[in-house]
C-alpha positions in Angstrom: 25.3 -12.3 23.9 26.6 -9.6 21.6 24.2 -6.7 20.9 24.5 -3.5 19.0 25.0 -0.2 20.9 22.1 1.3 18.9 19.2 -0.2 20.9 16.7 1.3 18.5 18.2 -0.5 15.6 18.2 -3.8 17.5 14.6 -3.3 18.5 13.7 -2.7 14.9 15.5 -5.9 13.9 13.6 -7.9 16.5 10.3 -6.3 15.4 10.9 -7.3 11.8 12.0 -10.9 12.8 9.0 -11.5 15.0 6.6 -9.9 12.6 7.9 -12.1 9.7 7.5 -15.2 11.8 4.0 -14.3 12.7 3.0 -13.5 9.1 4.7 -16.7 7.8 2.8 -18.9 10.3 5.7 -19.7 12.6 3.6 -18.5 15.4 0.0 -19.6 14.8 -3.2 -17.9 15.9 -3.5 -17.7 19.7 0.0 -18.7 20.4 1.5 -17.2 23.6 4.6 -15.0 23.0 6.9 -14.9 26.1 9.8 -12.5 26.3 12.2 -15.2 27.7 11.4 -17.7 25.1 11.7 -15.2 22.2 15.0 -13.8 23.6 16.4 -17.4 23.6 15.0 -18.1 20.1 16.6 -15.0 18.6 19.7 -14.8 20.7 19.2 -11.4 22.2 18.3 -9.9 25.6 14.7 -9.4 26.7 14.7 -5.6 26.3 14.6 -5.4 22.4 12.1 -8.3 22.5 9.8 -6.4 24.9 10.0 -3.2 22.9 9.3 -5.2 19.7 6.2 -6.8 21.2 4.8 -3.5 22.3 5.2 -2.2 18.7 3.5 -5.4 17.3 0.6 -4.9 19.7 0.2 -1.3 18.4 0.1 -2.8 14.9 -2.7 -5.0 15.9 -0.9 -8.3 15.2 -0.7 -9.4 18.8 -2.7 -8.7 22.0 -1.7 -8.5 25.7 -2.8 -11.3 28.0 -1.8 -12.3 31.5 2.0 -12.5 31.8 2.7 -11.8 28.1 1.2 -11.5 24.6 -0.4 -13.8 22.1 -1.0 -13.7 18.3 -4.4 -12.4 17.5 -7.1 -14.6 16.1 -9.3 -12.9 13.6 -13.1 -13.1 13.6 -15.5 -12.2 10.8 -16.2 -8.9 12.6 -12.5 -8.1 12.5 -12.3 -8.7 8.8 -15.4 -6.6 8.2 -14.0 -3.7 10.2 -10.7 -3.7 8.3 -12.3 -4.1 4.9 -14.7 -1.2 5.6 -11.7 1.1 6.1 -9.6 -0.6 3.4 -12.2 -0.1 0.7 -12.3 3.6 1.4 -8.6 4.1 1.5 -7.4 1.8 -1.2 -10.0 3.2 -3.6 -8.4 6.6 -2.9 -5.0 5.0 -3.7 -6.3 3.8 -7.1 -7.5 7.3 -7.9 -4.2 8.8 -6.8 -2.3 6.2 -8.9 -4.3 7.1 -12.0 -3.2 10.7 -11.5 0.4 10.4 -10.3 1.8 7.1 -11.7 5.2 7.0 -13.4 6.4 4.6 -16.1 8.2 2.6 -13.4 5.0 2.3 -11.4 3.2 0.9 -14.4 6.1 -1.5 -15.1 5.9 -2.8 -11.5 2.1 -3.2 -11.7 2.3 -5.1 -15.0 5.0 -7.4 -13.7 3.0 -8.4 -10.7 -0.2 -8.8 -12.8 1.5 -11.0 -15.4 3.1 -13.1 -12.6 -0.3 -13.7 -11.0 -1.8 -14.7 -14.4 1.1 -17.1 -15.1 0.9 -18.7 -11.7 -2.9 -19.2 -12.0 -2.4 -20.8 -15.4 0.2 -23.2 -13.9 -1.9 -24.0 -10.9 0.6 -22.4 -8.6 -1.8 -20.9 -6.1 0.5 -19.7 -3.4 2.8 -18.0 -5.8 -0.2 -16.4 -7.5 -1.6 -15.0 -4.3 1.9 -13.6 -3.4 2.0 -11.9 -6.9 -1.5 -10.4 -6.3 -0.5 -9.1 -2.9 2.6 -7.6 -4.5 0.3 -5.9 -7.0 -1.5 -4.1 -4.2 1.9 -3.0 -2.7 2.9 -1.6 -6.1 -0.5 0.2 -6.3 0.2 2.0 -3.0 3.6 3.0 -4.2 2.0 4.3 -7.4 -0.2 6.6 -5.3 2.9 8.3 -4.1 1.4 8.9 -0.6 3.4 7.6 2.3 0.5 7.7 4.7 -1.6 5.5 2.5 1.2 3.0 2.0 2.1 2.8 5.7 -1.6 2.4 6.8 -2.3 -0.2 4.2 0.8 -2.2 5.1 -0.5 -2.5 8.7 -4.0 -3.4 7.7 -2.9 -6.0 5.2 -0.6 -7.6 7.8 -3.6 -8.0 10.1 -5.7 -9.6 7.4 -2.8 -12.0 6.6 -2.8 -13.4 10.1 -6.5 -13.9 9.9 -6.2 -16.2 6.8 -7.2 -19.8 7.5 -5.7 -22.9 5.9 -4.2 -23.1 2.4 -4.5 -20.4 -0.2 -7.8 -20.0 -2.0 -8.7 -21.7 -5.3 -7.2 -21.1 -8.7 -10.6 -19.8 -9.8 -10.5 -17.1 -7.1 -6.9 -16.3 -8.0 -7.7 -15.8 -11.7 -10.8 -13.7 -10.9 -8.6 -11.5 -8.6 -5.9 -11.1 -11.3 -8.6 -10.1 -13.9 -9.9 -7.5 -11.5 -6.4 -6.1 -11.2 -6.0 -6.0 -14.9 -9.1 -3.9 -15.3 -8.0 -1.5 -12.6 -4.5 -1.3 -14.2 -5.9 -0.3 -17.6 -7.9 2.5 -15.9 -4.8 3.7 -14.2 -2.8 3.7 -17.4 -5.6 5.6 -19.1 -5.6 8.2 -16.4 -9.2 7.5 -15.6 -9.2 8.2 -11.9 -13.0 7.8 -11.4 -13.0 4.4 -13.2 -9.9 3.2 -11.3 -11.5 4.1 -7.9 -14.9 2.5 -8.8 -13.3 -0.7 -10.0 -11.1 -0.9 -6.9 -14.2 -0.6 -4.7 -15.9 -3.4 -6.6 -12.8 -5.6 -6.4 -12.4 -5.2 -2.7 -16.1 -5.9 -2.1 -15.6 -9.3 -3.8 -12.3 -9.8 -1.9 -14.1 -9.2 1.4 -16.6 -11.9 0.6 -13.8 -14.4 -0.3 -12.1 -13.6 3.0 -15.3 -14.2 5.0 -15.9 -17.5 3.2 -12.4 -18.6 4.2 -13.1 -17.8 7.8 -16.2 -19.9 7.7 
C-alpha cells in the first residue's frame, strides 16, 4: 500500500479520519477500535493508525482496554466535569471577543446565528444544531486566543460523542439561538462584563439540556 514519506503527515491524516468517524457516529459508544481492522478500513499500515489512536486517547475521545482501544461512553459525571471547566473558559472567551472582535468576526457570528434561527423556523433540527455549534467556534475565533480555541475544540469533541439519540427539540434549538443573539449583541456593543455573564447563564442552561439527554 502506498504511503507518504512524511509519516507525521500520514499520522495526522489518520487522526483526522478516525476522529471524524467517531464524531459522526460511524464508531458508536463503546465500540472496540483495533489497529488491524482500522488499517484495512483506511488502506494504510498499522503504524499511523497506532499513533493516531494514541493521540485520540490523549484527546479523551477513546480509552485503552485490553488489546486495543474503545470509544468512550459519557456519563452525567463526565458532562458535569467538562461543563464546569467549559463555563469558566468560554465565559472568558466571550469577554475577550467583546474586547478584540473584528468586523469579520461579527459577520461570522451573525451568519451562524441567522442560520440557526432559519433552521429552527423550518424545523430543521440537525442543521440548526450544527449552526449553533459553528457559532461557538466563531466565538472562540473572535476571542483571538489560540489556547482557548484549541482547548474548547477538544472539550466540545468529547461532549459530542456523549450525545445520545437524535438532536434536541426545536424549542431547545430556538432558545439556544436566542441566547446566542443576546451574547452577540453584548459583544458588538463591547460590553465585556455582560457578554461574560450571558455566556455563563447560557452554558448553565446548556448543561441541563445535556444532562436531560443523557437521562
